[in-house]
TIKETOR-130286 format. One record per residue (C-alpha): x, y, z. Coordinates in nm, 2 decimals, decimal comma, padded with zeros to 4 digits. Example, Ala and Ser with C-alpha at 12.3 -4.5 7.8 and 13.67 -1.06 7.14 Angstrom:
BEGIN
- 01,23_-00,45_00,78;
- 01,37_-00,11_00,71;
//
This chain:
BEGIN
- -03,10_00,47_-00,03;
- -03,12_00,69_-00,33;
- -02,78_00,84_-00,40;
- -02,93_01,18_-00,44;
- -03,04_01,17_-00,08;
- -02,70_01,11_00,07;
- -02,50_01,36_00,27;
- -02,33_01,60_00,04;
- -02,16_01,82_00,30;
- -01,80_01,91_00,18;
- -01,52_01,72_00,36;
- -01,16_01,84_00,38;
- -01,01_01,89_00,03;
- -00,80_01,61_-00,12;
- -00,44_01,70_-00,20;
- -00,28_01,58_-00,52;
- 00,05_01,75_-00,43;
- 00,17_01,68_-00,78;
- -00,10_01,89_-00,95;
- 00,03_02,24_-01,01;
- -00,30_02,38_-01,12;
- -00,41_02,70_-00,95;
- -00,70_02,53_-00,78;
- -00,52_02,23_-00,62;
- -00,50_02,21_-00,24;
- -00,16_02,23_-00,08;
- -00,15_01,99_00,21;
- 00,00_01,65_00,15;
- -00,25_01,36_00,17;
- -00,15_01,04_00,34;
- -00,08_00,72_00,14;
- -00,24_00,38_00,20;
- -00,02_00,11_00,34;
- 00,19_00,34_00,55;
- 00,33_00,15_00,85;
- 00,21_00,26_01,20;
- 00,46_00,42_01,42;
- 00,51_00,38_01,79;
- 00,76_00,36_02,07;
- 00,93_00,04_02,15;
- 01,21_-00,12_02,36;
- 01,48_-00,33_02,19;
- 01,54_-00,69_02,28;
- 01,70_-00,99_02,12;
- 01,41_-01,13_01,93;
- 01,16_-01,04_02,20;
- 00,80_-01,09_02,09;
- 00,65_-00,86_02,35;
- 00,48_-00,53_02,35;
- 00,70_-00,22_02,33;
- 00,62_00,07_02,55;
- 00,71_00,43_02,57;
- 00,61_00,72_02,80;
- 00,43_00,47_03,03;
- 00,21_00,34_02,75;
- 00,22_00,01_02,58;
- 00,12_-00,08_02,23;
- 00,01_-00,44_02,20;
- 00,08_-00,44_01,83;
- 00,45_-00,35_01,87;
- 00,71_-00,62_01,87;
- 01,05_-00,53_02,01;
- 01,35_-00,65_01,80;
- 01,72_-00,57_01,79;
- 01,69_-00,46_01,43;
- 01,45_-00,51_01,14;
- 01,73_-00,72_00,98;
- 01,92_-00,96_01,20;
- 02,12_-01,28_01,20;
- 01,97_-01,60_01,35;
- 02,12_-01,93_01,44;
- 02,00_-02,27_01,56;
- 02,02_-02,15_01,92;
- 01,80_-01,84_01,87;
- 01,57_-01,98_01,61;
- 01,29_-02,07_01,85;
- 01,26_-01,70_01,94;
- 01,21_-01,62_01,58;
- 00,93_-01,88_01,55;
- 00,76_-01,73_01,85;
- 00,80_-01,38_01,70;
- 00,61_-01,50_01,39;
- 00,29_-01,51_01,60;
- 00,30_-01,13_01,61;
- 00,48_-01,02_01,29;
- 00,58_-01,20_00,97;
- 00,94_-01,32_00,96;
- 01,12_-01,35_00,63;
- 01,41_-01,60_00,63;
- 01,71_-01,54_00,40;
- 01,91_-01,87_00,37;
- 02,25_-01,78_00,23;
- 02,62_-01,87_00,24;
- 02,94_-01,66_00,21;
- 03,06_-01,84_-00,10;
- 02,72_-01,79_-00,28;
- 02,75_-01,51_-00,54;
- 02,37_-01,48_-00,61;
- 02,32_-01,46_-00,23;
- 02,55_-01,15_-00,23;
- 02,33_-00,99_-00,50;
- 02,00_-01,08_-00,32;
- 02,08_-01,00_00,04;
- 02,12_-00,62_-00,01;
- 01,79_-00,61_-00,20;
- 01,61_-00,80_00,08;
- 01,75_-00,57_00,34;
- 01,66_-00,26_00,16;
- 01,31_-00,37_00,09;
- 01,26_-00,49_00,44;
- 01,36_-00,15_00,58;
- 01,12_00,02_00,34;
- 00,83_-00,17_00,49;
- 00,89_00,01_00,82;
- 00,85_-00,28_01,06;
- 00,55_-00,46_00,90;
- 00,78_-00,76_00,86;
- 01,14_-00,85_00,97;
- 01,43_-01,03_00,79;
- 01,62_-01,31_00,97;
- 01,94_-01,41_00,79;
- 02,06_-01,78_00,82;
- 02,41_-01,88_00,72;
- 02,34_-02,24_00,61;
- 02,71_-02,34_00,64;
- 02,70_-02,25_01,01;
- 02,35_-02,38_01,07;
- 02,30_-02,70_00,87;
- 02,01_-02,82_01,08;
- 01,81_-02,51_00,98;
- 01,89_-02,57_00,61;
- 01,76_-02,93_00,66;
- 01,45_-02,82_00,84;
- 01,35_-02,59_00,55;
- 01,44_-02,86_00,30;
- 01,68_-02,62_00,12;
- 01,84_-02,77_-00,19;
- 02,00_-02,46_-00,33;
- 02,07_-02,10_-00,22;
- 01,97_-01,83_-00,20;
- 01,63_-01,95_-00,08;
- 01,38_-01,71_00,08;
- 01,10_-01,85_00,30;
- 00,88_-01,69_00,56;
- 00,73_-01,79_00,89;
- 00,37_-01,69_00,99;
- 00,23_-01,83_01,32;
- 00,51_-02,08_01,33;
- 00,43_-02,22_00,99;
- 00,68_-02,20_00,69;
- 00,56_-02,01_00,38;
- 00,78_-02,07_00,07;
- 00,86_-01,75_-00,12;
- 01,12_-01,78_-00,39;
- 01,47_-01,89_-00,48;
- 01,75_-01,71_-00,67;
- 01,83_-01,34_-00,69;
- 01,53_-01,12_-00,80;
- 01,49_-00,74_-00,83;
- 01,33_-00,51_-00,58;
- 00,99_-00,50_-00,75;
- 00,95_-00,88_-00,74;
- 01,06_-00,89_-00,38;
- 00,80_-00,63_-00,30;
- 00,54_-00,84_-00,48;
- 00,62_-01,14_-00,27;
- 00,62_-00,94_00,05;
- 00,28_-00,78_-00,04;
- 00,13_-01,13_-00,08;
- 00,30_-01,24_00,25;
- 00,14_-00,95_00,44;
- -00,20_-01,04_00,30;
- -00,16_-01,40_00,41;
- -00,04_-01,28_00,76;
- -00,34_-01,05_00,80;
- -00,58_-01,33_00,70;
- -00,42_-01,53_00,99;
- -00,44_-01,24_01,24;
- -00,07_-01,16_01,23;
- -00,09_-00,78_01,22;
- 00,18_-00,65_01,46;
- 00,48_-00,44_01,36;
- 00,84_-00,45_01,47;
- 01,01_-00,17_01,65;
- 01,39_-00,16_01,66;
- 01,63_-00,04_01,93;
- 01,37_00,14_02,14;
- 01,31_00,40_01,86;
- 01,00_00,49_01,67;
- 01,03_00,34_01,32;
- 01,07_00,58_01,03;
- 00,77_00,60_00,80;
- 00,83_00,38_00,50;
- 00,95_00,57_00,20;
- 00,76_00,57_-00,13;
- 00,74_00,23_-00,29;
- 00,78_00,38_-00,63;
- 01,01_00,68_-00,60;
- 01,06_00,75_-00,97;
- 00,69_00,74_-01,03;
- 00,62_00,96_-00,73;
- 00,89_01,21_-00,84;
- 00,72_01,23_-01,18;
- 00,39_01,28_-01,01;
- 00,53_01,56_-00,80;
- 00,66_01,74_-01,11;
- 00,33_01,72_-01,28;
- 00,46_01,47_-01,54;
- 00,15_01,26_-01,53;
- 00,22_01,06_-01,85;
- 00,55_00,93_-01,71;
- 00,39_00,86_-01,37;
- 00,11_00,66_-01,53;
- 00,36_00,45_-01,73;
- 00,57_00,37_-01,42;
- 00,27_00,29_-01,20;
- 00,13_00,07_-01,48;
- 00,46_-00,11_-01,51;
- 00,46_-00,17_-01,14;
- 00,11_-00,32_-01,15;
- 00,21_-00,54_-01,44;
- 00,48_-00,69_-01,21;
- 00,25_-00,69_-00,90;
- -00,12_-00,66_-00,97;
- -00,19_-00,64_-00,59;
- 00,03_-00,34_-00,53;
- -00,20_-00,10_-00,35;
- 00,05_00,19_-00,36;
- 00,08_00,16_-00,74;
- -00,30_00,15_-00,78;
- -00,32_00,46_-00,56;
- -00,05_00,64_-00,76;
- -00,21_00,55_-01,09;
- -00,54_00,69_-00,98;
- -00,38_01,01_-00,86;
- -00,19_01,05_-01,19;
- -00,50_01,01_-01,39;
- -00,69_01,26_-01,18;
- -00,41_01,51_-01,19;
- -00,38_01,48_-01,57;
- -00,75_01,54_-01,62;
- -00,76_01,84_-01,39;
- -00,44_02,03_-01,45;
- -00,50_02,39_-01,55;
- -00,88_02,34_-01,55;
- -01,12_02,56_-01,36;
- -01,32_02,34_-01,11;
- -01,61_02,58_-01,08;
- -01,65_02,59_-01,46;
- -01,65_02,21_-01,48;
- -01,92_02,18_-01,21;
- -02,13_02,46_-01,38;
- -02,11_02,28_-01,71;
- -02,22_01,95_-01,56;
- -02,51_02,11_-01,37;
- -02,63_02,28_-01,69;
- -02,63_01,94_-01,88;
- -02,68_01,67_-01,62;
- -02,71_01,39_-01,87;
- -02,37_01,46_-02,03;
- -02,14_01,18_-01,92;
- -01,82_01,36_-02,00;
- -01,92_01,68_-01,81;
- -02,04_01,47_-01,51;
- -01,70_01,29_-01,49;
- -01,51_01,61_-01,51;
- -01,72_01,77_-01,24;
- -01,69_01,47_-01,02;
- -01,31_01,49_-01,05;
- -01,33_01,86_-00,94;
- -01,56_01,78_-00,65;
- -01,34_01,50_-00,52;
- -01,03_01,72_-00,52;
- -01,23_02,01_-00,38;
- -01,35_01,81_-00,08;
- -01,70_01,74_-00,18;
- -01,66_01,38_-00,28;
- -02,01_01,28_-00,19;
- -02,15_01,52_-00,44;
- -01,92_01,39_-00,71;
- -02,01_01,03_-00,64;
- -02,38_01,11_-00,63;
- -02,35_01,28_-00,97;
- -02,19_00,98_-01,13;
- -02,40_00,71_-00,96;
- -02,73_00,89_-01,06;
- -02,61_00,87_-01,42;
- -02,52_00,51_-01,38;
- -02,88_00,44_-01,29;
- -03,01_00,59_-01,62;
- -02,74_00,48_-01,87;
- -02,66_00,16_-02,04;
- -02,38_-00,01_-02,23;
- -02,04_00,15_-02,27;
- -02,15_00,47_-02,10;
- -02,26_00,28_-01,79;
- -01,93_00,09_-01,78;
- -01,73_00,41_-01,83;
- -01,90_00,57_-01,54;
- -01,86_00,27_-01,32;
- -01,48_00,25_-01,38;
- -01,45_00,63_-01,31;
- -01,62_00,58_-00,97;
- -01,39_00,29_-00,89;
- -01,09_00,50_-00,99;
- -01,20_00,78_-00,75;
- -01,25_00,52_-00,48;
- -00,87_00,44_-00,52;
- -00,78_00,81_-00,49;
- -00,97_00,85_-00,16;
- -00,91_00,51_-00,01;
- -01,15_00,24_00,11;
- -01,18_00,39_00,46;
- -01,31_00,73_00,35;
- -01,67_00,78_00,47;
- -01,77_00,91_00,13;
- -01,64_00,59_-00,04;
- -01,82_00,37_00,21;
- -02,15_00,54_00,14;
- -02,09_00,55_-00,24;
- -01,99_00,19_-00,26;
- -02,33_00,08_-00,13;
- -02,51_00,32_-00,36;
- -02,31_00,20_-00,66;
- -02,40_-00,16_-00,59;
- -02,77_-00,07_-00,57;
- -02,74_00,13_-00,89;
- -02,58_-00,16_-01,07;
- -02,79_-00,44_-00,94;
//
C-alpha cells in the first residue's frame, strides 16, 4: 500500500507531560511495561487464579507477599508457582555482609515490578539441601525458576540498575516460554509499578530534556533492552525538539516545501504530538522513498524514534511499520 493512501484521521493527542510548550496536551500518557492490575486472594505460595467481585483472572497468582521466605518444606510450591510467574531465588545467610547489601536491593526492585515476578528468600544455613540443589559455592547467589527449570542470574552484590537488567532479561525468557502471569499479594490489587528511572522522569517533567536524555542513555548503556529507558529517551528527544515551537507553523512550512527533510521531521513531530501520527508517518515515509544516503537514514531513524514514543501496539505504528518496510525494500 502506498503510504499516502493510508488513513490519516487524527487520533487522540499524545501527551509528553514534561513539555511545557503552549501547545502540548495535558493528559498523562501511559508507559509501556506497566504491570497489569487485578484483584486476588492471598495464599501461602498458591499458584491459582485470584478472584474478586465474583470474577477470576486466569493470569493472577495469589501469593502471601511479593517477597517471602521459603524453606525445604515449602519449596515444591515455589516450583509449581514458576509455571505461572517467574520466581527469583535469593540464596543468603545471616553472617554474609554482601547478602545484607543485596537483599534490600532485590526486595525494592521486585516490588517495583508490580507482581511480574516474585522473590523467594532462602537461608542456606537453615536449608542446606536447597543450597546443594542449586550448586551454590558462594553467597549471595541469585537464580530464578521458570517452568520448574533453574535460570542462573548473578552472584555478589550489584546495584539496582544491574538487577533491573537481569530481571528484564528474565521476563523476556519467561514470556518466550509462556510464563506471563502476575502475582497478587494479600488479596489486594497490586500498586502500579513506579517509574523505573525516577531521576530521569523528574528531569523530563521539569522540561530539562538534556539531563533526561543523559540519564536515559546511561540506563541504556547498562541495559540495552530497557524498554522504559528507550521510551523515555524518545520522549525527551521529542520534547526538546518541540518546546516553544508552534506546531501549525511547522506543518505549514513542511507543506510548502515537501522535499525539505528538516521541515518534514519537525512537522512529523508536531503531528505525532497533536494526535495525527498517521499523517506524520506518511510524510516521512514518502520522503524515504525518494531520498538516498544520509538523508534516507536520518528519516528512517526518526520514524523508528517516533515508533518508540507511541509504542508498538499503536495502530498508526502498525500501519507505518509495514509502509516503512516497503519503502526501504
